DOLO-187272 format. One record per residue (C-alpha): residue in one letter; residue number from 0; z, y, x. Coordinates in steps of 0.25 Angstrom, whole numbers, plus 5000, padded with zeros to 4 digits. Layout:
% DOLO-187272
+---+-----+------+------+------+
! r !   k !   c3 !   c2 !   c1 !
+---+-----+------+------+------+
! a ! NUM !    Z !    Y !    X !
...
+---+-----+------+------+------+
END
This chain:
% DOLO-187272
+---+-----+------+------+------+
! r !   k !   c3 !   c2 !   c1 !
+---+-----+------+------+------+
! m !   0 ! 5000 ! 5000 ! 5000 !
! s !   1 ! 4996 ! 5014 ! 5005 !
! i !   2 ! 5006 ! 5025 ! 5007 !
! s !   3 ! 5005 ! 5040 ! 5006 !
! d !   4 ! 5001 ! 5048 ! 5018 !
! i !   5 ! 5015 ! 5055 ! 5017 !
! e !   6 ! 5022 ! 5041 ! 5017 !
! f !   7 ! 5013 ! 5037 ! 5029 !
! d !   8 ! 5017 ! 5049 ! 5036 !
! r !   9 ! 5032 ! 5047 ! 5033 !
! q !  10 ! 5031 ! 5032 ! 5038 !
! h !  11 ! 5022 ! 5034 ! 5051 !
! i !  12 ! 5021 ! 5049 ! 5056 !
! w !  13 ! 5033 ! 5054 ! 5064 !
! h !  14 ! 5034 ! 5069 ! 5061 !
! p !  15 ! 5042 ! 5079 ! 5071 !
! y !  16 ! 5057 ! 5078 ! 5071 !
! t !  17 ! 5058 ! 5068 ! 5060 !
! s !  18 ! 5062 ! 5054 ! 5058 !
! m !  19 ! 5053 ! 5042 ! 5055 !
! l !  20 ! 5065 ! 5035 ! 5048 !
! n !  21 ! 5067 ! 5047 ! 5039 !
! p !  22 ! 5056 ! 5057 ! 5041 !
! l !  23 ! 5056 ! 5071 ! 5034 !
! p !  24 ! 5046 ! 5073 ! 5023 !
! a !  25 ! 5032 ! 5077 ! 5028 !
! y !  26 ! 5023 ! 5085 ! 5019 !
! k !  27 ! 5008 ! 5083 ! 5020 !
! v !  28 ! 5000 ! 5096 ! 5022 !
! e !  29 ! 4986 ! 5096 ! 5018 !
! s !  30 ! 4982 ! 5110 ! 5023 !
! a !  31 ! 4987 ! 5123 ! 5028 !
! k !  32 ! 4982 ! 5137 ! 5027 !
! g !  33 ! 4988 ! 5151 ! 5031 !
! c !  34 ! 5003 ! 5149 ! 5030 !
! s !  35 ! 5003 ! 5137 ! 5019 !
! l !  36 ! 5003 ! 5122 ! 5020 !
! t !  37 ! 4997 ! 5114 ! 5009 !
! f !  38 ! 5003 ! 5100 ! 5006 !
! e !  39 ! 4997 ! 5088 ! 5001 !
! n !  40 ! 5001 ! 5091 ! 4987 !
! g !  41 ! 4995 ! 5105 ! 4987 !
! a !  42 ! 5008 ! 5112 ! 4989 !
! q !  43 ! 5007 ! 5124 ! 4998 !
! v !  44 ! 5018 ! 5129 ! 5007 !
! i !  45 ! 5020 ! 5141 ! 5016 !
! d !  46 ! 5022 ! 5136 ! 5031 !
! g !  47 ! 5034 ! 5143 ! 5036 !
! m !  48 ! 5034 ! 5135 ! 5049 !
! s !  49 ! 5020 ! 5139 ! 5054 !
! s !  50 ! 5019 ! 5124 ! 5058 !
! w !  51 ! 5030 ! 5124 ! 5068 !
! w !  52 ! 5027 ! 5139 ! 5071 !
! a !  53 ! 5013 ! 5138 ! 5075 !
! v !  54 ! 5004 ! 5142 ! 5064 !
! i !  55 ! 5005 ! 5157 ! 5066 !
! h !  56 ! 4992 ! 5161 ! 5060 !
! g !  57 ! 4992 ! 5152 ! 5048 !
! y !  58 ! 4985 ! 5139 ! 5045 !
! r !  59 ! 4970 ! 5138 ! 5045 !
! n !  60 ! 4969 ! 5152 ! 5051 !
! s !  61 ! 4954 ! 5155 ! 5050 !
! r !  62 ! 4953 ! 5160 ! 5065 !
! l !  63 ! 4960 ! 5147 ! 5071 !
! d !  64 ! 4952 ! 5138 ! 5061 !
! s !  65 ! 4939 ! 5144 ! 5066 !
! v !  66 ! 4942 ! 5143 ! 5081 !
! a !  67 ! 4947 ! 5128 ! 5079 !
! h !  68 ! 4934 ! 5125 ! 5072 !
! r !  69 ! 4925 ! 5131 ! 5083 !
! q !  70 ! 4933 ! 5125 ! 5094 !
! i !  71 ! 4933 ! 5111 ! 5088 !
! d !  72 ! 4918 ! 5111 ! 5087 !
! k !  73 ! 4918 ! 5113 ! 5102 !
! m !  74 ! 4929 ! 5104 ! 5107 !
! s !  75 ! 4942 ! 5101 ! 5102 !
! h !  76 ! 4948 ! 5095 ! 5115 !
! v !  77 ! 4944 ! 5094 ! 5130 !
! m !  78 ! 4954 ! 5090 ! 5141 !
! f !  79 ! 4959 ! 5102 ! 5149 !
! g !  80 ! 4959 ! 5095 ! 5163 !
! g !  81 ! 4948 ! 5101 ! 5171 !
! i !  82 ! 4942 ! 5107 ! 5158 !
! t !  83 ! 4944 ! 5121 ! 5152 !
! h !  84 ! 4938 ! 5127 ! 5139 !
! q !  85 ! 4937 ! 5141 ! 5133 !
! p !  86 ! 4948 ! 5139 ! 5122 !
! a !  87 ! 4959 ! 5136 ! 5133 !
! i !  88 ! 4954 ! 5148 ! 5141 !
! d !  89 ! 4954 ! 5157 ! 5129 !
! l !  90 ! 4968 ! 5152 ! 5125 !
! a !  91 ! 4974 ! 5154 ! 5139 !
! k !  92 ! 4968 ! 5168 ! 5140 !
! q !  93 ! 4975 ! 5172 ! 5127 !
! l !  94 ! 4988 ! 5166 ! 5131 !
! v !  95 ! 4988 ! 5173 ! 5145 !
! d !  96 ! 4984 ! 5186 ! 5137 !
! l !  97 ! 4995 ! 5185 ! 5127 !
! t !  98 ! 5006 ! 5181 ! 5136 !
! p !  99 ! 5013 ! 5189 ! 5147 !
! d ! 100 ! 5004 ! 5192 ! 5159 !
! e ! 101 ! 5012 ! 5183 ! 5168 !
! l ! 102 ! 5009 ! 5171 ! 5160 !
! e ! 103 ! 4995 ! 5168 ! 5165 !
! r ! 104 ! 4994 ! 5153 ! 5166 !
! v ! 105 ! 4992 ! 5144 ! 5154 !
! f ! 106 ! 4994 ! 5129 ! 5152 !
! i ! 107 ! 4989 ! 5125 ! 5138 !
! a ! 108 ! 4997 ! 5114 ! 5132 !
! d ! 109 ! 4997 ! 5106 ! 5119 !
! s ! 110 ! 5010 ! 5108 ! 5113 !
! g ! 111 ! 5023 ! 5117 ! 5114 !
! s ! 112 ! 5031 ! 5106 ! 5120 !
! v ! 113 ! 5020 ! 5103 ! 5131 !
! s ! 114 ! 5020 ! 5118 ! 5134 !
! v ! 115 ! 5035 ! 5118 ! 5137 !
! e ! 116 ! 5033 ! 5105 ! 5146 !
! v ! 117 ! 5022 ! 5113 ! 5153 !
! a ! 118 ! 5031 ! 5125 ! 5155 !
! i ! 119 ! 5042 ! 5116 ! 5161 !
! k ! 120 ! 5032 ! 5109 ! 5170 !
! m ! 121 ! 5027 ! 5123 ! 5175 !
! a ! 122 ! 5042 ! 5127 ! 5178 !
! l ! 123 ! 5045 ! 5114 ! 5185 !
! q ! 124 ! 5032 ! 5114 ! 5193 !
! f ! 125 ! 5034 ! 5129 ! 5197 !
! w ! 126 ! 5047 ! 5125 ! 5204 !
! l ! 127 ! 5042 ! 5112 ! 5210 !
! a ! 128 ! 5030 ! 5120 ! 5216 !
! q ! 129 ! 5041 ! 5128 ! 5223 !
! e ! 130 ! 5048 ! 5116 ! 5228 !
! r ! 131 ! 5060 ! 5119 ! 5219 !
! p ! 132 ! 5061 ! 5106 ! 5211 !
! e ! 133 ! 5076 ! 5108 ! 5208 !
! k ! 134 ! 5071 ! 5119 ! 5198 !
! h ! 135 ! 5068 ! 5109 ! 5187 !
! r ! 136 ! 5078 ! 5112 ! 5176 !
! l ! 137 ! 5076 ! 5121 ! 5164 !
! l ! 138 ! 5085 ! 5131 ! 5157 !
! t ! 139 ! 5084 ! 5134 ! 5142 !
! v ! 140 ! 5094 ! 5138 ! 5131 !
! k ! 141 ! 5100 ! 5129 ! 5120 !
! g ! 142 ! 5093 ! 5130 ! 5107 !
! g ! 143 ! 5079 ! 5129 ! 5112 !
! y ! 144 ! 5067 ! 5121 ! 5109 !
! h ! 145 ! 5055 ! 5118 ! 5118 !
! g ! 146 ! 5048 ! 5106 ! 5113 !
! d ! 147 ! 5048 ! 5091 ! 5111 !
! t ! 148 ! 5043 ! 5086 ! 5125 !
! f ! 149 ! 5054 ! 5081 ! 5134 !
! k ! 150 ! 5054 ! 5093 ! 5144 !
! a ! 151 ! 5054 ! 5102 ! 5133 !
! m ! 152 ! 5065 ! 5095 ! 5126 !
! s ! 153 ! 5074 ! 5096 ! 5138 !
! v ! 154 ! 5075 ! 5111 ! 5135 !
! c ! 155 ! 5077 ! 5110 ! 5120 !
! d ! 156 ! 5091 ! 5112 ! 5115 !
! p ! 157 ! 5099 ! 5101 ! 5121 !
! v ! 158 ! 5109 ! 5099 ! 5109 !
! n ! 159 ! 5102 ! 5104 ! 5096 !
! g ! 160 ! 5088 ! 5102 ! 5100 !
! m ! 161 ! 5079 ! 5092 ! 5094 !
! h ! 162 ! 5078 ! 5084 ! 5107 !
! h ! 163 ! 5093 ! 5080 ! 5110 !
! l ! 164 ! 5090 ! 5066 ! 5108 !
! f ! 165 ! 5082 ! 5066 ! 5121 !
! n ! 166 ! 5093 ! 5073 ! 5130 !
! k ! 167 ! 5094 ! 5061 ! 5139 !
! a ! 168 ! 5080 ! 5060 ! 5142 !
! i ! 169 ! 5076 ! 5075 ! 5144 !
! n ! 170 ! 5079 ! 5084 ! 5156 !
! s ! 171 ! 5092 ! 5091 ! 5157 !
! q ! 172 ! 5090 ! 5106 ! 5156 !
! l ! 173 ! 5099 ! 5118 ! 5156 !
! f ! 174 ! 5103 ! 5125 ! 5142 !
! a ! 175 ! 5109 ! 5138 ! 5141 !
! d ! 176 ! 5115 ! 5143 ! 5128 !
! a ! 177 ! 5106 ! 5147 ! 5118 !
! p ! 178 ! 5104 ! 5163 ! 5116 !
! t ! 179 ! 5114 ! 5168 ! 5106 !
! l ! 180 ! 5110 ! 5182 ! 5105 !
! t ! 181 ! 5098 ! 5185 ! 5095 !
! p ! 182 ! 5088 ! 5196 ! 5096 !
! n ! 183 ! 5096 ! 5204 ! 5087 !
! d ! 184 ! 5109 ! 5203 ! 5095 !
! e ! 185 ! 5113 ! 5213 ! 5106 !
! w ! 186 ! 5111 ! 5207 ! 5120 !
! t ! 187 ! 5124 ! 5205 ! 5129 !
! d ! 188 ! 5123 ! 5203 ! 5144 !
! d ! 189 ! 5132 ! 5190 ! 5143 !
! a ! 190 ! 5122 ! 5183 ! 5133 !
! g ! 191 ! 5115 ! 5178 ! 5145 !
! q ! 192 ! 5126 ! 5175 ! 5154 !
! q ! 193 ! 5125 ! 5160 ! 5153 !
! l ! 194 ! 5110 ! 5160 ! 5156 !
! r ! 195 ! 5113 ! 5167 ! 5169 !
! l ! 196 ! 5123 ! 5156 ! 5173 !
! w ! 197 ! 5113 ! 5145 ! 5170 !
! f ! 198 ! 5103 ! 5152 ! 5179 !
! e ! 199 ! 5113 ! 5155 ! 5190 !
! q ! 200 ! 5118 ! 5140 ! 5190 !
! f ! 201 ! 5104 ! 5133 ! 5188 !
! h ! 202 ! 5093 ! 5142 ! 5193 !
! g ! 203 ! 5091 ! 5133 ! 5205 !
! e ! 204 ! 5087 ! 5121 ! 5195 !
! l ! 205 ! 5080 ! 5129 ! 5185 !
! a ! 206 ! 5065 ! 5129 ! 5183 !
! a ! 207 ! 5064 ! 5137 ! 5171 !
! v ! 208 ! 5071 ! 5142 ! 5158 !
! i ! 209 ! 5064 ! 5139 ! 5145 !
! l ! 210 ! 5066 ! 5147 ! 5133 !
! e ! 211 ! 5061 ! 5150 ! 5119 !
! p ! 212 ! 5060 ! 5165 ! 5120 !
! i ! 213 ! 5069 ! 5172 ! 5109 !
! v ! 214 ! 5067 ! 5162 ! 5098 !
! q ! 215 ! 5072 ! 5147 ! 5100 !
! g ! 216 ! 5063 ! 5140 ! 5090 !
! a ! 217 ! 5065 ! 5125 ! 5086 !
! g ! 218 ! 5079 ! 5125 ! 5093 !
! g ! 219 ! 5085 ! 5134 ! 5083 !
! m ! 220 ! 5076 ! 5146 ! 5079 !
! r ! 221 ! 5085 ! 5156 ! 5087 !
! f ! 222 ! 5082 ! 5170 ! 5091 !
! y ! 223 ! 5088 ! 5175 ! 5104 !
! h ! 224 ! 5089 ! 5189 ! 5111 !
! p ! 225 ! 5077 ! 5193 ! 5120 !
! e ! 226 ! 5087 ! 5197 ! 5131 !
! y ! 227 ! 5090 ! 5183 ! 5133 !
! l ! 228 ! 5076 ! 5180 ! 5137 !
! r ! 229 ! 5075 ! 5192 ! 5146 !
! l ! 230 ! 5088 ! 5187 ! 5153 !
! i ! 231 ! 5082 ! 5173 ! 5155 !
! r ! 232 ! 5069 ! 5179 ! 5161 !
! k ! 233 ! 5078 ! 5187 ! 5171 !
! l ! 234 ! 5086 ! 5175 ! 5175 !
! c ! 235 ! 5074 ! 5167 ! 5177 !
! d ! 236 ! 5069 ! 5178 ! 5186 !
! d ! 237 ! 5082 ! 5179 ! 5193 !
! f ! 238 ! 5084 ! 5164 ! 5196 !
! n ! 239 ! 5070 ! 5160 ! 5198 !
! v ! 240 ! 5068 ! 5152 ! 5185 !
! l ! 241 ! 5055 ! 5151 ! 5176 !
! l ! 242 ! 5056 ! 5155 ! 5162 !
! i ! 243 ! 5048 ! 5147 ! 5151 !
! a ! 244 ! 5046 ! 5153 ! 5138 !
! d ! 245 ! 5044 ! 5144 ! 5126 !
! e ! 246 ! 5036 ! 5152 ! 5116 !
! i ! 247 ! 5030 ! 5140 ! 5109 !
! a ! 248 ! 5037 ! 5145 ! 5096 !
! t ! 249 ! 5038 ! 5160 ! 5098 !
! g ! 250 ! 5025 ! 5163 ! 5105 !
! f ! 251 ! 5013 ! 5170 ! 5098 !
! g ! 252 ! 5021 ! 5180 ! 5089 !
! r ! 253 ! 5032 ! 5172 ! 5082 !
! t ! 254 ! 5043 ! 5181 ! 5086 !
! g ! 255 ! 5036 ! 5194 ! 5084 !
! k ! 256 ! 5032 ! 5195 ! 5099 !
! l ! 257 ! 5020 ! 5187 ! 5104 !
! f ! 258 ! 5029 ! 5179 ! 5113 !
! a ! 259 ! 5044 ! 5179 ! 5111 !
! c ! 260 ! 5046 ! 5182 ! 5126 !
! e ! 261 ! 5041 ! 5196 ! 5123 !
! h ! 262 ! 5054 ! 5199 ! 5115 !
! a ! 263 ! 5061 ! 5199 ! 5129 !
! d ! 264 ! 5049 ! 5204 ! 5137 !
! v ! 265 ! 5050 ! 5192 ! 5145 !
! t ! 266 ! 5039 ! 5184 ! 5152 !
! p ! 267 ! 5042 ! 5169 ! 5155 !
! d ! 268 ! 5036 ! 5161 ! 5167 !
! i ! 269 ! 5031 ! 5151 ! 5157 !
! l ! 270 ! 5027 ! 5152 ! 5143 !
! c ! 271 ! 5025 ! 5141 ! 5132 !
! v ! 272 ! 5017 ! 5144 ! 5119 !
! g ! 273 ! 5012 ! 5134 ! 5108 !
! k ! 274 ! 5014 ! 5133 ! 5093 !
! a ! 275 ! 5007 ! 5145 ! 5088 !
! l ! 276 ! 4997 ! 5145 ! 5100 !
! t ! 277 ! 4986 ! 5139 ! 5091 !
! g ! 278 ! 4991 ! 5145 ! 5078 !
! g ! 279 ! 4997 ! 5131 ! 5075 !
! y ! 280 ! 4983 ! 5125 ! 5074 !
! m ! 281 ! 4986 ! 5114 ! 5085 !
! t ! 282 ! 4995 ! 5111 ! 5096 !
! l ! 283 ! 4993 ! 5120 ! 5109 !
! a ! 284 ! 5003 ! 5126 ! 5118 !
! a ! 285 ! 5003 ! 5134 ! 5132 !
! t ! 286 ! 5011 ! 5136 ! 5144 !
! l ! 287 ! 5009 ! 5149 ! 5151 !
! t ! 288 ! 5015 ! 5153 ! 5165 !
! t ! 289 ! 5014 ! 5163 ! 5176 !
! k ! 290 ! 5004 ! 5163 ! 5188 !
! k ! 291 ! 5016 ! 5161 ! 5197 !
! v ! 292 ! 5021 ! 5148 ! 5190 !
! a ! 293 ! 5007 ! 5142 ! 5189 !
! e ! 294 ! 5003 ! 5145 ! 5204 !
! t ! 295 ! 5017 ! 5140 ! 5209 !
! i ! 296 ! 5015 ! 5127 ! 5201 !
! g ! 297 ! 5001 ! 5127 ! 5207 !
! q ! 298 ! 5007 ! 5126 ! 5221 !
! g ! 299 ! 5016 ! 5114 ! 5218 !
! p ! 300 ! 5015 ! 5099 ! 5219 !
! g ! 301 ! 5005 ! 5091 ! 5212 !
! g ! 302 ! 4994 ! 5100 ! 5216 !
! g ! 303 ! 5000 ! 5111 ! 5208 !
! a ! 304 ! 4996 ! 5106 ! 5195 !
! l ! 305 ! 5004 ! 5109 ! 5182 !
! m ! 306 ! 5008 ! 5094 ! 5178 !
! h ! 307 ! 5004 ! 5094 ! 5164 !
! g ! 308 ! 4991 ! 5092 ! 5156 !
! p ! 309 ! 4991 ! 5088 ! 5141 !
! t ! 310 ! 4979 ! 5081 ! 5136 !
! f ! 311 ! 4976 ! 5092 ! 5125 !
! m ! 312 ! 4980 ! 5103 ! 5135 !
! g ! 313 ! 4970 ! 5115 ! 5132 !
! n ! 314 ! 4965 ! 5109 ! 5120 !
! p ! 315 ! 4952 ! 5117 ! 5116 !
! l ! 316 ! 4954 ! 5117 ! 5101 !
! a ! 317 ! 4969 ! 5121 ! 5102 !
! c ! 318 ! 4966 ! 5132 ! 5113 !
! a ! 319 ! 4954 ! 5138 ! 5104 !
! v ! 320 ! 4964 ! 5139 ! 5092 !
! a ! 321 ! 4975 ! 5145 ! 5101 !
! a ! 322 ! 4966 ! 5155 ! 5107 !
! e ! 323 ! 4962 ! 5160 ! 5093 !
! s ! 324 ! 4977 ! 5160 ! 5088 !
! l ! 325 ! 4980 ! 5168 ! 5100 !
! a ! 326 ! 4969 ! 5178 ! 5097 !
! i ! 327 ! 4975 ! 5180 ! 5083 !
! i ! 328 ! 4989 ! 5182 ! 5090 !
! a ! 329 ! 4982 ! 5192 ! 5099 !
! e ! 330 ! 4977 ! 5200 ! 5087 !
! g ! 331 ! 4992 ! 5204 ! 5085 !
! n ! 332 ! 4993 ! 5202 ! 5070 !
! w ! 333 ! 5005 ! 5192 ! 5072 !
! q ! 334 ! 5014 ! 5204 ! 5076 !
! q ! 335 ! 5013 ! 5210 ! 5062 !
! q ! 336 ! 5014 ! 5196 ! 5055 !
! v ! 337 ! 5026 ! 5192 ! 5063 !
! k ! 338 ! 5033 ! 5205 ! 5060 !
! k ! 339 ! 5031 ! 5204 ! 5045 !
! i ! 340 ! 5036 ! 5190 ! 5045 !
! e ! 341 ! 5048 ! 5194 ! 5053 !
! k ! 342 ! 5051 ! 5205 ! 5043 !
! q ! 343 ! 5050 ! 5197 ! 5031 !
! l ! 344 ! 5058 ! 5186 ! 5037 !
! k ! 345 ! 5069 ! 5195 ! 5040 !
! k ! 346 ! 5069 ! 5200 ! 5026 !
! e ! 347 ! 5068 ! 5187 ! 5019 !
! l ! 348 ! 5075 ! 5177 ! 5028 !
! l ! 349 ! 5087 ! 5185 ! 5035 !
! p ! 350 ! 5094 ! 5187 ! 5022 !
! l ! 351 ! 5096 ! 5172 ! 5021 !
! g ! 352 ! 5105 ! 5172 ! 5032 !
! e ! 353 ! 5116 ! 5177 ! 5022 !
! y ! 354 ! 5116 ! 5163 ! 5015 !
! k ! 355 ! 5127 ! 5154 ! 5019 !
! s ! 356 ! 5118 ! 5142 ! 5022 !
! v ! 357 ! 5111 ! 5151 ! 5033 !
! k ! 358 ! 5117 ! 5152 ! 5046 !
! d ! 359 ! 5107 ! 5162 ! 5051 !
! a ! 360 ! 5094 ! 5169 ! 5047 !
! r ! 361 ! 5085 ! 5174 ! 5058 !
! v ! 362 ! 5071 ! 5180 ! 5060 !
! f ! 363 ! 5063 ! 5183 ! 5072 !
! g ! 364 ! 5048 ! 5186 ! 5071 !
! a ! 365 ! 5041 ! 5176 ! 5062 !
! i ! 366 ! 5053 ! 5166 ! 5063 !
! g ! 367 ! 5063 ! 5165 ! 5051 !
! v ! 368 ! 5076 ! 5156 ! 5053 !
! l ! 369 ! 5087 ! 5152 ! 5044 !
! e ! 370 ! 5098 ! 5144 ! 5051 !
! m ! 371 ! 5105 ! 5136 ! 5041 !
! e ! 372 ! 5120 ! 5132 ! 5042 !
! q ! 373 ! 5116 ! 5118 ! 5039 !
! p ! 374 ! 5105 ! 5109 ! 5044 !
! i ! 375 ! 5093 ! 5109 ! 5034 !
! d ! 376 ! 5088 ! 5097 ! 5027 !
! v ! 377 ! 5073 ! 5098 ! 5031 !
! a ! 378 ! 5067 ! 5088 ! 5021 !
! s ! 379 ! 5074 ! 5095 ! 5009 !
! a ! 380 ! 5072 ! 5109 ! 5014 !
! q ! 381 ! 5057 ! 5106 ! 5016 !
! k ! 382 ! 5056 ! 5100 ! 5002 !
! r ! 383 ! 5061 ! 5113 ! 4996 !
! f ! 384 ! 5053 ! 5122 ! 5005 !
! i ! 385 ! 5040 ! 5115 ! 5000 !
! e ! 386 ! 5044 ! 5117 ! 4986 !
! l ! 387 ! 5045 ! 5132 ! 4989 !
! c ! 388 ! 5031 ! 5131 ! 4996 !
! v ! 389 ! 5035 ! 5133 ! 5010 !
! w ! 390 ! 5035 ! 5125 ! 5023 !
! i ! 391 ! 5048 ! 5127 ! 5031 !
! r ! 392 ! 5053 ! 5116 ! 5041 !
! p ! 393 ! 5068 ! 5118 ! 5044 !
! f ! 394 ! 5075 ! 5111 ! 5056 !
! g ! 395 ! 5090 ! 5109 ! 5058 !
! r ! 396 ! 5097 ! 5121 ! 5052 !
! l ! 397 ! 5085 ! 5130 ! 5053 !
! l ! 398 ! 5076 ! 5135 ! 5042 !
! y ! 399 ! 5065 ! 5144 ! 5048 !
! i ! 400 ! 5051 ! 5149 ! 5047 !
! m ! 401 ! 5040 ! 5153 ! 5057 !
! p ! 402 ! 5029 ! 5156 ! 5048 !
! p ! 403 ! 5014 ! 5159 ! 5051 !
! y ! 404 ! 5012 ! 5173 ! 5055 !
! v ! 405 ! 5001 ! 5175 ! 5044 !
! i ! 406 ! 5011 ! 5172 ! 5033 !
! t ! 407 ! 5012 ! 5181 ! 5021 !
! a ! 408 ! 5024 ! 5188 ! 5016 !
! e ! 409 ! 5024 ! 5180 ! 5003 !
! e ! 410 ! 5022 ! 5167 ! 5011 !
! l ! 411 ! 5034 ! 5171 ! 5020 !
! s ! 412 ! 5043 ! 5174 ! 5008 !
! k ! 413 ! 5040 ! 5160 ! 5003 !
! l ! 414 ! 5046 ! 5155 ! 5016 !
! t ! 415 ! 5058 ! 5163 ! 5016 !
! y ! 416 ! 5061 ! 5161 ! 5001 !
! a ! 417 ! 5061 ! 5146 ! 5004 !
! m ! 418 ! 5071 ! 5148 ! 5015 !
! k ! 419 ! 5079 ! 5156 ! 5006 !
! d ! 420 ! 5078 ! 5145 ! 4995 !
! y ! 421 ! 5083 ! 5135 ! 5005 !
! v ! 422 ! 5095 ! 5144 ! 5009 !
! e ! 423 ! 5099 ! 5147 ! 4995 !
! n ! 424 ! 5099 ! 5132 ! 4992 !
! q ! 425 ! 5107 ! 5129 ! 5004 !
! d ! 426 ! 5118 ! 5139 ! 5000 !
! n ! 427 ! 5118 ! 5134 ! 4986 !
! g ! 428 ! 5119 ! 5119 ! 4991 !
! q ! 429 ! 5106 ! 5115 ! 4985 !
! v ! 430 ! 5099 ! 5110 ! 4997 !
+---+-----+------+------+------+
END
């Protein structure tokens, strides 16, 4: 006897962060356009997640669709070893133009986690090339998230992160306390005292510091003071340590600046980007670094080669779409779009912080977060959200949205109304 597609999915397909014994419900999407997903039954929902923060220009964007069609008629993929192509060249030119002048060497990877792996390899090879193998450890802060691969996992939050099950199998890194001062707080000189002590004690072992600038994403959706980032940049300079900025979630305008590092006027030695790079059309990421880092590695062992080369590195189809996505970004409309989203979120979401079930409500750029007092039942919450014609995917105690930049005020209000509905039901003991 045949089974439905959904039942087959439930029995055989392993979805992210779910159990095959008792999987969360999966809803079958038939199509997507603008800011809406259309389910198998014809129901339409407003996507408040931008498909994990990537679909900034909306689904079926006419410009991105057109570029994808043109490129696939030429070639969808070709190996990047010993071969180059125009989409990769165009993309690299735009990345170099959009990022700080010092970041002029580009490694085109195939996912955000891989871009972090590449960044860490760059840092380690930089010191190996200088015959400093003792500089092999990484310093980060608690509450961070940097990806699912093993080296990236090693710098995710060691206690509350998604990867605590693997602690015995991953490298031991150094974790400073998470920043406590928000962008709205007054900076105090003692706020960074612990960091100074970490550098003083361990700088001889440190290859790099890796951080999500200003916004800690999947580790807790926390926003911290820009001065903290400026301090880390200075400490890295003073103690001869590289700075890696993980802008996979924050890059390309999400925080109101093109890159979150701009809030602190800081340039990292290595920069990771991904997610919104292709406008959410397909997987692609990049790691950028300075001439100094690249040329130092080039003088090192193994013929000076950076020891990484994914099969789908520099995929022409993804590069072509990414280049057009960055062309849209370069036109600058995202600035007004993000400002409008931020203003509306502050008006409609921040008042929900007064409810007893809400621990904190916070907004930064096109990011709106409700941190609840209690963990959220994802299955029941999503069922209710779909009834309200929205797609919101909570995790832990966090109910948050990061909508496409092209969202309308009416669509955004549907999202915030659904979040209010959830909070009210929590306060009334109905969920």
